[in-house]
C-alpha positions in Angstrom: 6.9 -7.0 -2.5 6.9 -3.5 -2.8 5.6 -0.6 -0.2 6.4 1.5 2.3 4.7 -0.6 5.3 7.3 -3.4 5.6 8.1 -5.0 8.9 11.4 -4.5 10.8 12.4 -8.1 10.7 15.7 -7.7 12.9 13.2 -6.5 15.9 11.0 -9.4 15.1 10.4 -12.5 17.2 10.9 -16.1 15.5 6.9 -16.6 15.9 6.1 -13.2 14.3 8.3 -13.6 11.7 7.1 -17.5 11.0 3.6 -15.6 10.9 4.1 -12.8 9.0 5.7 -15.4 6.2 2.5 -16.9 6.3 0.7 -13.9 5.7 3.4 -12.6 2.8 2.7 -15.9 0.7 -0.4 -16.3 1.2 -1.6 -12.7 -0.2 0.4 -14.1 -3.1 -1.3 -17.5 -3.2 -4.7 -15.9 -3.3 -3.9 -13.5 -6.1 -2.8 -16.8 -8.3 -5.7 -19.0 -7.2 -8.5 -16.3 -7.7 -6.6 -14.3 -10.8 -4.1 -16.1 -12.1 -0.2 -16.3 -12.1 0.7 -12.6 -13.8 -1.9 -11.1 -11.1 0.9 -12.1 -8.5 3.0 -8.8 -9.7 0.5 -6.9 -7.7 1.6 -8.5 -4.2 2.9 -5.2 -2.0 3.7 -4.9 1.8 0.9 -2.2 2.1 -2.1 -5.1 1.6 -0.3 -7.7 3.5 -0.4 -5.4 6.5 -3.9 -4.7 5.5 -4.8 -8.2 5.4 -3.0 -9.2 8.7 -5.2 -6.5 10.6 -8.4 -7.1 8.9 -8.1 -10.5 9.8 -7.2 -10.3 13.8 -10.3 -7.4 13.6 -12.8 -9.6 11.9 -11.6 -13.0 13.5 -11.8 -15.0 10.4 -9.3 -17.2 10.3 -6.9 -17.7 13.4 -4.4 -20.3 12.0 -3.5 -21.3 8.6 -1.0 -23.4 7.4 2.6 -21.9 5.6 4.6 -22.8 2.7 8.1 -23.1 2.6 9.8 -20.2 0.5 10.9 -21.4 -3.0 11.1 -20.4 -6.6 8.3 -22.3 -7.6 6.2 -21.5 -4.5 3.9 -19.1 -6.3 2.3 -22.2 -8.0 0.7 -23.8 -4.9 -2.5 -23.6 -3.4 -3.7 -20.8 -1.0 -4.1 -22.6 2.5 -6.4 -19.9 4.2 -9.7 -20.8 3.4 -11.8 -17.4 3.9 -14.0 -14.7 2.1 -11.5 -11.7 3.7 -8.6 -13.4 2.1 -10.0 -13.7 -1.3 -11.8 -10.4 -1.3 -8.6 -8.9 -0.5 -7.0 -10.4 -3.4 -9.5 -8.6 -5.2 -9.3 -5.7 -3.8 -5.3 -5.0 -4.2 -6.2 -5.9 -8.5 -8.5 -3.1 -8.3 -6.1 -0.7 -6.3 -3.7 -1.7 -9.0 -6.0 -1.3 -11.8 -6.7 2.6 -10.7 -3.0 3.4 -10.3 -2.6 2.3 -13.6 -4.7 4.1 -15.1 -3.8 7.2 -13.1 -0.3 6.5 -13.9 -1.5 6.6 -17.7 -3.2 10.0 -17.4 -0.3 11.3 -15.4 2.3 10.3 -18.2 1.3 7.5 -20.5 3.8 4.4 -21.2 4.6 1.8 -22.8 5.5 0.1 -19.3 2.0 1.6 -18.0 0.4 0.1 -20.9 1.9 -3.3 -20.8 1.0 -3.7 -16.8 -2.7 -2.9 -17.9 -2.2 -5.4 -21.1 -0.8 -7.8 -18.9 -3.3 -7.6 -16.1 -6.5 -7.3 -18.3 -8.0 -10.5 -17.4 -7.4 -10.4 -13.8 -8.8 -6.9 -13.6 -11.8 -7.7 -16.0 -12.3 -10.5 -13.3 -12.1 -8.4 -10.3 -14.1 -5.9 -11.8 -17.1 -8.6 -12.4 -17.2 -9.5 -8.8 -16.6 -6.8 -6.9 -18.3 -3.3 -8.9 -19.1 -1.8 -5.6 -15.2 -1.8 -4.7 -14.0 -1.2 -8.3 -16.4 2.0 -8.2 -15.4 3.4 -4.8 -11.5 2.6 -5.6 -12.0 4.8 -9.1 -13.8 7.6 -6.8 -10.9 7.9 -4.5 -8.6 8.5 -7.6 -11.1 10.8 -8.8 -10.9 12.7 -5.7 -7.5 13.1 -5.8 -7.4 13.7 -9.4 -9.2 17.0 -8.3 -7.2 18.2 -5.5 -4.1 17.8 -8.2 -6.2 20.1 -10.4 -7.1 22.5 -8.0 -3.3 22.6 -6.9 -3.4 21.1 -3.9 -0.2 21.6 -1.9 -1.1 19.2 1.4 0.3 16.0 0.9 -1.1 14.8 4.2 -4.8 15.8 3.0 -4.4 14.4 -0.3 -3.6 11.3 1.2 -6.4 11.3 4.2 -8.8 12.0 1.3 -7.9 9.1 -0.7 -8.0 6.7 2.6 -11.6 8.1 3.4 -13.0 7.6 0.1 -12.1 3.9 0.4 -14.3 3.2 3.4 -16.9 1.5 1.1 -14.9 -1.9 0.4 -13.5 -1.4 3.8 -16.7 -1.5 5.4 -17.7 -4.3 3.5 -14.7 -6.4 4.2 -14.7 -5.6 8.0 -18.7 -5.6 8.7 -20.2 -3.1 10.4 -17.8 -2.2 13.5 -15.4 -0.3 10.9 -14.8 3.0 12.2 -11.8 2.3 14.1 -10.4 0.4 11.3 -11.3 3.2 9.0 -9.2 5.6 11.1 -6.3 3.3 10.6 -6.3 2.5 7.0 -6.7 6.6 6.5 -3.9 7.3 8.5 -1.6 4.6 6.6 -3.0 6.2 3.4 -1.9 9.5 4.4 1.5 8.2 5.5 2.3 6.2 2.2 1.1 9.0 0.2 3.4 11.1 1.9 6.4 9.0 1.4 5.5 8.5 -1.8 5.8 12.2 -2.9 8.9 12.4 -1.4 10.3 9.2 -3.0 8.7 10.7 -6.4 10.4 14.3 -6.2 13.0 14.1 -8.5 11.1 11.3 -11.1 8.0 13.9 -10.9 9.7 17.0 -11.5 11.5 15.5 -14.7 8.4 14.0 -16.1 6.6 17.2 -15.4 3.6 15.1 -13.4 2.2 16.7 -10.4 3.3 16.3 -7.0 2.1 18.4 -3.9 5.4 19.0 -2.7 6.4 20.6 -5.9 2.9 22.6 -6.0 3.5 26.5 -7.0 7.2 25.9 -8.0 9.2 26.0 -4.8 13.1 26.3 -5.4 14.1 22.7 -6.8 17.5 21.3 -8.1 16.6 17.5 -7.0 15.4 15.6 -4.1 18.1 15.3 -1.7 19.0 19.2 -1.9 15.0 20.0 -1.5 14.8 17.9 1.5 18.1 19.0 3.5 16.3 22.6 2.3 13.4 21.8 3.9 14.3 19.0 6.2 12.7 20.4 9.6 9.0 21.0 7.8 9.5 17.7 5.9 10.5 15.5 9.3 7.7 17.2 11.1 5.3 16.6 8.6 6.0 12.7 8.4 6.4 12.6 12.1 3.2 13.8 12.3 1.1 11.6 10.0 2.7 8.5 11.4 2.1 9.5 14.9 -1.6 9.8 13.8 -1.1 6.5 12.4 0.3 4.9 15.6 -2.6 6.3 17.7 -5.6 5.4 15.7 -3.9 2.2 15.7 -3.2 1.9 19.6 -7.1 2.7 19.5 -8.0 -1.0 18.4 -5.5 -2.7 19.7 -7.6 -4.7 22.3 -10.5 -5.4 19.5 -7.5 -7.2 17.7 -7.7 -11.7 18.4 -4.1 -12.4 17.4 -0.7 -11.5 15.4 -0.7 -8.4 17.3 2.9 -8.7 17.6 3.2 -8.4 13.6 1.0 -5.6 13.4 2.9 -3.5 16.3 6.4 -4.2 14.7 5.1 -2.7 11.4 3.3 -0.2 13.1 5.9 1.2 15.4 9.0 0.2 13.7 8.6 -0.9 10.1 6.8 2.1 9.0 9.3 5.1 11.1 11.9 3.0 9.5 11.0 3.0 5.8 10.4 7.0 6.7 13.8 7.6 7.7 14.5 5.4 4.5 12.6 8.0 2.2 14.1 11.0 3.8 18.0 9.7 3.4 17.0 8.7 -0.1 17.9 4.9 0.5 14.2 4.0 -0.1 13.6 1.0 -2.4 10.1 -0.1 -2.1 8.0 2.5 -4.0 4.6 1.4 -3.8 4.0 1.3 -7.6 3.4 -1.8 -9.8 4.1 0.5 -13.0 7.6 0.9 -11.2 8.2 -3.0 -11.2 7.9 -3.1 -14.9 10.1 0.0 -15.5 13.1 -1.1 -13.2 12.8 2.3 -11.3 12.6 0.3 -8.2 14.2 -2.6 -6.7 11.9 -4.9 -5.5 12.4 -6.2 -1.9 11.1 -9.3 -1.5 13.2 -10.5 1.8 12.3 -11.8 5.2 
């Protein structure tokens, strides 16, 4: 698993930890069942969190059986019979597709092409099943590309713009009353995009790929020197966007029906911890499938 929307396990109760394990595994099982074993490489913390929130918000399925973790557990069948879980699996594949398209546009590589080829059948099936989702996600990446071409240096604005662009799929999955959720996922997208931009400073500088924090050619020696030189601004920016996420999440808590302890942990403890790790240069869970194929980040599959 990879991503920044990770729990703080040491602050979880045993029951919440068990609940998170069920969602963690079910996300993988749903991908395998619908899109084949190779699609499980797209499992990530961010989409697991999204499924937890969506399930609690829509009251789709309150309880489903968990699976005992083992090297072969990926081959087991899903336990949650729910359209929401199946749609979120397809949504994960389509997000992965467009991330790989974006990576190939920025800097074509054998590893990105390999990832696209390996996931080709899964991507084609998700496209056929949910063409509207595919179009919505594609438009989101198109908006980001336009902002890059205009040399936008506002990473938070870019993250929010991308998050809002995904509202079509969100509204379809959550139903008509998704306004509060839209705010949560928009703020989450901004938080993830900003942490990703910080995490990728060295690599983007070396590759010559676009990074809003490096727009307009600020002095740059390496990532940690850049963070140290701009520590106040970087900390303030990250704290602000995470604060927005926590406020938008708090505003919908009364609409959540179950598993609230798990989502509380992620929003109030896990994401701030990820941000701290990013600023300290110790992040190991960058949200990019390409990096799993390239080995640029260690996949964190512990819980």
